[in-house]
NUDREN-352042 format. One record per residue (C-alpha): residue number from 1; residue in three letters; x, y, z. Coordinates in Angstrom, 2 decimals. Example, Ala and Ser with C-alpha at 12.3 -4.5 7.8 and 13.67 -1.06 7.14 Angstrom:
- 1	Ala	12.30	-4.50	7.80 $
- 2	Ser	13.67	-1.06	7.14 $
# end
This chain:
- 1	Met	138.91	161.24	69.55 $
- 2	Ala	140.81	157.98	69.33 $
- 3	Gly	138.87	154.75	69.30 $
- 4	Thr	138.41	151.49	67.43 $
- 5	Phe	136.83	150.50	64.16 $
- 6	Ile	135.51	146.95	63.83 $
- 7	Ile	134.63	145.42	60.48 $
- 8	Ala	133.30	141.94	59.73 $
- 9	Thr	132.64	140.02	56.53 $
- 10	Phe	130.08	137.22	56.33 $
- 11	Asn	128.80	135.20	53.38 $
- 12	Val	125.28	134.70	54.70 $
- 13	Asn	124.08	132.31	51.96 $
- 14	Ser	120.58	133.90	51.82 $
- 15	Ile	119.92	136.82	54.14 $
- 16	Arg	116.28	135.91	54.65 $
- 17	Ser	117.17	132.35	55.67 $
- 18	Arg	119.95	133.57	57.94 $
- 19	Leu	118.31	136.75	59.25 $
- 20	Pro	117.93	135.61	62.91 $
- 21	Ile	121.60	134.63	63.00 $
- 22	Val	122.77	137.89	61.42 $
- 23	Ile	120.61	140.19	63.53 $
- 24	Ser	121.53	138.37	66.74 $
- 25	Trp	125.21	138.61	65.84 $
- 26	Leu	124.91	142.34	65.16 $
- 27	Glu	123.18	142.96	68.47 $
- 28	Arg	125.85	141.08	70.41 $
- 29	His	128.95	142.43	68.67 $
- 30	Arg	127.92	145.86	67.29 $
- 31	Pro	130.56	146.16	64.54 $
- 32	Asp	131.03	149.45	62.75 $
- 33	Val	130.62	147.65	59.43 $
- 34	Leu	129.23	144.26	58.46 $
- 35	Cys	129.84	143.27	54.84 $
- 36	Met	127.59	140.49	53.56 $
- 37	Gln	127.70	138.38	50.42 $
- 38	Glu	125.32	135.92	48.76 $
- 39	Thr	122.28	137.70	50.13 $
- 40	Lys	120.22	136.03	47.37 $
- 41	Val	117.32	138.46	47.52 $
- 42	Ala	115.82	141.06	45.19 $
- 43	Asp	116.20	144.64	46.38 $
- 44	Glu	112.48	145.23	46.81 $
- 45	Val	112.21	142.48	49.43 $
- 46	Phe	115.53	142.95	51.24 $
- 47	Pro	114.74	142.92	55.00 $
- 48	Ala	116.15	146.39	55.64 $
- 49	Lys	113.64	147.17	58.39 $
- 50	Glu	114.97	144.34	60.53 $
- 51	Phe	118.40	145.98	60.45 $
- 52	Glu	116.92	149.37	61.23 $
- 53	Lys	115.23	147.94	64.32 $
- 54	Val	118.64	147.14	65.81 $
- 55	Gly	120.18	150.47	64.84 $
- 56	Tyr	121.80	149.71	61.49 $
- 57	His	121.56	151.33	58.10 $
- 58	Val	121.96	148.84	55.26 $
- 59	Val	122.83	149.36	51.60 $
- 60	Phe	122.39	146.45	49.22 $
- 61	Arg	122.12	145.19	45.69 $
- 62	Gly	120.91	141.78	44.65 $
- 63	Asp	118.59	139.52	42.73 $
- 64	Lys	116.36	136.62	43.63 $
- 65	Gly	118.17	133.41	44.43 $
- 66	Lys	121.76	134.32	43.50 $
- 67	Asn	124.71	136.54	44.39 $
- 68	Gly	123.86	139.76	46.24 $
- 69	Val	125.94	142.06	48.45 $
- 70	Ala	125.08	144.33	51.36 $
- 71	Ile	126.79	146.47	53.98 $
- 72	Ala	125.28	147.30	57.37 $
- 73	Ser	126.56	150.13	59.55 $
- 74	Pro	125.31	152.22	62.50 $
- 75	Glu	126.21	155.42	60.64 $
- 76	Glu	124.80	156.13	57.20 $
- 77	Pro	127.56	155.65	54.60 $
- 78	Glu	128.82	158.15	52.05 $
- 79	Asp	129.71	157.76	48.38 $
- 80	Val	127.96	154.42	47.92 $
- 81	Ala	128.47	152.79	44.52 $
- 82	Phe	127.72	149.40	43.02 $
- 83	Gly	129.55	147.14	40.59 $
- 84	Leu	132.55	147.38	38.33 $
- 85	Asp	132.57	150.56	36.28 $
- 86	Asp	134.92	149.72	33.41 $
- 87	Gly	132.32	149.26	30.67 $
- 88	Gly	132.16	145.47	31.02 $
- 89	Pro	129.45	143.54	32.86 $
- 90	Pro	128.93	145.70	35.96 $
- 91	Asp	128.02	142.79	38.25 $
- 92	Glu	126.37	145.19	40.67 $
- 93	Asp	125.23	142.26	42.79 $
- 94	Arg	128.88	141.32	43.40 $
- 95	Leu	130.45	144.60	44.49 $
- 96	Ile	129.37	147.44	46.74 $
- 97	Arg	131.58	150.20	48.09 $
- 98	Gly	131.25	153.28	50.23 $
- 99	Val	132.83	155.34	52.97 $
- 100	Phe	132.02	154.39	56.56 $
- 101	Ser	133.12	156.64	59.43 $
- 102	Gly	135.67	158.12	57.04 $
- 103	Ile	137.09	154.75	55.94 $
- 104	Pro	136.54	153.53	52.35 $
- 105	Val	135.30	149.93	52.19 $
- 106	Val	134.97	147.68	49.13 $
- 107	Asn	132.85	144.55	49.66 $
- 108	Thr	133.12	141.89	46.96 $
- 109	Tyr	131.66	138.51	46.15 $
- 110	Val	134.16	137.22	43.60 $
- 111	Pro	132.80	134.67	41.09 $
- 112	Gln	133.49	131.14	42.27 $
- 113	Gly	134.44	129.87	38.82 $
- 114	Gln	132.42	126.63	38.79 $
- 115	Lys	134.98	124.31	37.12 $
- 116	Pro	138.36	124.93	35.45 $
- 117	Glu	136.85	124.06	32.06 $
- 118	Ser	133.83	126.31	32.60 $
- 119	Pro	133.62	129.76	30.92 $
- 120	Met	133.10	131.12	34.43 $
- 121	Phe	136.68	130.25	35.39 $
- 122	Pro	138.41	132.68	32.99 $
- 123	Tyr	135.66	135.13	33.87 $
- 124	Lys	136.74	134.81	37.51 $
- 125	Leu	140.38	135.46	36.62 $
- 126	Gly	139.37	138.47	34.56 $
- 127	Trp	137.22	139.71	37.42 $
- 128	Phe	140.29	139.97	39.63 $
- 129	Gln	142.04	141.98	36.90 $
- 130	Arg	139.05	144.31	36.58 $
- 131	Leu	138.97	144.71	40.34 $
- 132	Arg	142.63	145.76	40.44 $
- 133	Arg	141.90	148.40	37.81 $
- 134	Leu	138.98	149.67	39.90 $
- 135	Phe	141.33	150.11	42.84 $
- 136	Gln	143.80	151.93	40.59 $
- 137	Arg	141.12	154.32	39.32 $
- 138	His	139.45	155.19	42.60 $
- 139	Tyr	141.91	154.64	45.45 $
- 140	Ser	145.56	154.88	46.48 $
- 141	Pro	147.63	152.33	48.41 $
- 142	Thr	149.03	155.22	50.44 $
- 143	Glu	145.58	156.04	51.84 $
- 144	Pro	143.33	153.97	54.14 $
- 145	Leu	141.19	151.38	52.33 $
- 146	Leu	139.55	148.09	53.31 $
- 147	Trp	138.80	145.32	50.82 $
- 148	Cys	136.82	142.38	52.10 $
- 149	Gly	134.37	139.67	51.20 $
- 150	Asp	134.09	136.13	49.93 $
- 151	Leu	136.99	136.22	47.48 $
- 152	Asn	136.72	132.53	46.54 $
- 153	Val	140.43	131.93	46.89 $
- 154	Ala	142.38	130.05	49.53 $
- 155	Pro	145.80	131.67	49.01 $
- 156	Glu	148.08	129.19	50.80 $
- 157	Glu	148.29	125.49	51.60 $
- 158	Ile	147.50	126.25	55.24 $
- 159	Asp	144.22	127.83	54.10 $
- 160	Val	142.63	124.46	53.29 $
- 161	His	142.34	121.32	55.35 $
- 162	Asn	143.74	118.96	52.69 $
- 163	Pro	145.93	120.80	50.18 $
- 164	Lys	147.05	117.71	48.27 $
- 165	Arg	143.52	116.50	47.60 $
- 166	Leu	142.02	119.93	46.98 $
- 167	Leu	144.72	121.22	44.63 $
- 168	Gly	143.12	122.02	41.28 $
- 169	His	139.83	123.26	42.66 $
- 170	Val	138.77	126.62	41.18 $
- 171	Cys	139.46	128.28	44.55 $
- 172	Phe	142.79	126.54	45.12 $
- 173	Arg	145.02	126.44	42.06 $
- 174	Pro	147.95	128.44	40.67 $
- 175	Glu	145.98	130.63	38.24 $
- 176	Val	143.72	131.86	41.03 $
- 177	Trp	146.60	132.40	43.43 $
- 178	Glu	148.33	134.52	40.79 $
- 179	Ala	145.21	136.53	40.00 $
- 180	Phe	144.59	137.22	43.68 $
- 181	Gln	148.23	138.09	44.29 $
- 182	Glu	148.18	140.64	41.48 $
- 183	Val	145.35	142.50	43.19 $
- 184	Lys	147.00	142.18	46.57 $
- 185	Ala	150.29	143.49	45.15 $
- 186	Trp	148.55	146.77	44.25 $
- 187	Gly	148.90	147.56	47.94 $
- 188	Phe	147.04	145.27	50.33 $
- 189	Val	147.93	143.43	53.52 $
- 190	Asp	146.06	140.26	54.51 $
- 191	Ile	144.98	141.29	58.01 $
- 192	Phe	144.24	137.78	59.26 $
- 193	Arg	147.68	136.58	58.18 $
- 194	Lys	149.31	139.63	59.75 $
- 195	His	148.04	138.48	63.13 $
- 196	His	148.20	134.71	62.52 $
- 197	Pro	151.33	134.12	60.40 $
- 198	Gly	151.83	130.49	59.42 $
- 199	Glu	148.85	129.36	61.45 $
- 200	Gly	146.82	126.61	59.79 $
- 201	Gly	143.48	125.13	60.79 $
- 202	Gln	141.71	128.52	60.72 $
- 203	Tyr	138.80	128.49	58.27 $
- 204	Thr	135.79	130.59	57.30 $
- 205	Phe	133.94	128.06	55.09 $
- 206	Phe	132.77	124.57	55.96 $
- 207	Asp	130.94	122.59	53.29 $
- 208	Tyr	127.43	121.48	54.25 $
- 209	Arg	128.10	118.14	52.57 $
- 210	Val	130.91	117.25	54.97 $
- 211	Pro	129.58	115.70	58.20 $
- 212	Arg	130.65	117.58	61.34 $
- 213	Ala	132.98	119.72	59.22 $
- 214	Val	133.55	122.36	61.91 $
- 215	Asp	134.25	119.85	64.67 $
- 216	Arg	136.66	117.99	62.40 $
- 217	Gly	138.36	121.15	61.14 $
- 218	Leu	137.53	120.39	57.51 $
- 219	Gly	137.32	123.90	56.10 $
- 220	Trp	138.68	126.58	53.81 $
- 221	Arg	139.80	130.19	54.38 $
- 222	Val	138.20	131.94	51.41 $
- 223	Asp	136.76	135.01	53.18 $
- 224	His	139.22	137.82	53.69 $
- 225	Ile	139.79	141.29	55.09 $
- 226	Leu	142.64	143.21	53.47 $
- 227	Ala	143.83	146.75	54.13 $
- 228	Thr	146.26	149.21	52.60 $
- 229	Pro	149.45	149.71	54.65 $
- 230	Pro	148.35	152.92	56.46 $
- 231	Leu	145.34	151.07	57.87 $
- 232	Ala	147.04	147.69	58.26 $
- 233	Glu	149.53	149.35	60.62 $
- 234	Lys	146.59	150.23	62.87 $
- 235	Ser	145.12	146.73	62.95 $
- 236	Gln	144.86	145.36	66.47 $
- 237	Asp	143.46	141.90	65.87 $
- 238	Cys	141.65	139.68	63.37 $
- 239	Trp	139.67	136.55	64.18 $
- 240	Ile	137.17	134.01	62.90 $
- 241	Asp	133.95	133.63	64.87 $
- 242	Leu	132.77	130.03	64.55 $
- 243	Glu	129.64	130.44	66.66 $
- 244	Pro	127.30	131.42	63.77 $
- 245	Arg	128.41	128.35	61.79 $
- 246	Leu	127.34	126.16	64.73 $
- 247	Ala	123.89	127.77	65.00 $
- 248	Thr	120.67	126.14	63.86 $
- 249	Lys	120.29	126.35	60.06 $
- 250	Pro	123.57	128.22	59.56 $
- 251	Ser	125.32	129.58	56.51 $
- 252	Asp	128.17	127.41	55.26 $
- 253	His	130.44	130.40	55.97 $
- 254	Thr	131.11	132.19	59.25 $
- 255	Pro	132.17	135.76	60.09 $
- 256	Leu	135.71	137.05	59.86 $
- 257	Val	136.28	140.11	62.07 $
- 258	Ala	139.05	142.71	62.31 $
- 259	Arg	139.64	145.55	64.75 $
- 260	Phe	141.58	148.74	63.98 $
- 261	Ser	142.62	151.73	66.05 $
- 262	Ile	141.49	155.05	64.61 $
- 263	Asp	142.49	158.63	65.35 $
# end
């Protein structure tokens, strides 16, 4: 039976700190999949029962105080796997994938990179390369696939509020654009840009340190939902929900949501 499939991605910046916001958002919007990053909690104390109370299964992998990924869904997922599987550092707390209602989903929290001179910056660039190889091994661009998460890249000038000043940041510089584009070129469509071509001033991240950042439009678009062409063709809409960022004690990110038609 035909219907819709709604997926959202949200860097929660500590799931336990943001739990009321996340659970309330799930209850109001009831997405088919919610991908979360920076859960910052060890697996043994992940608040899974709170998700179960509102009708959601949740799969997760994380550690205390850093990184962490999770996916919540009303239906129990299939083929769940964690991390990069190429023999290098698996980074299981940065990647989780599975099949949800028949649709493969890969949720990633790409390393931020710290500073250009930091060892973490080339590690970030290499992480994109490793991710492309994972897609090549396990998926096909001719089949439905969703890739989403906090990718720590603002791909275009319109994806940051002040491109001249911010140029050179580890999330907004040519090496990162190229690394991201190489993964995207494997066979992905940026779903937000498909529905909002050339539209600036649309952001998913607003720095805590910037006073009234949301009101002033001082943000970055670093959270993304991408799909292979067969699924991108079925996308109906994609939008940023600013309400959670305006809540009491919010994450510095806010959800990005996409809706697809399904057969």
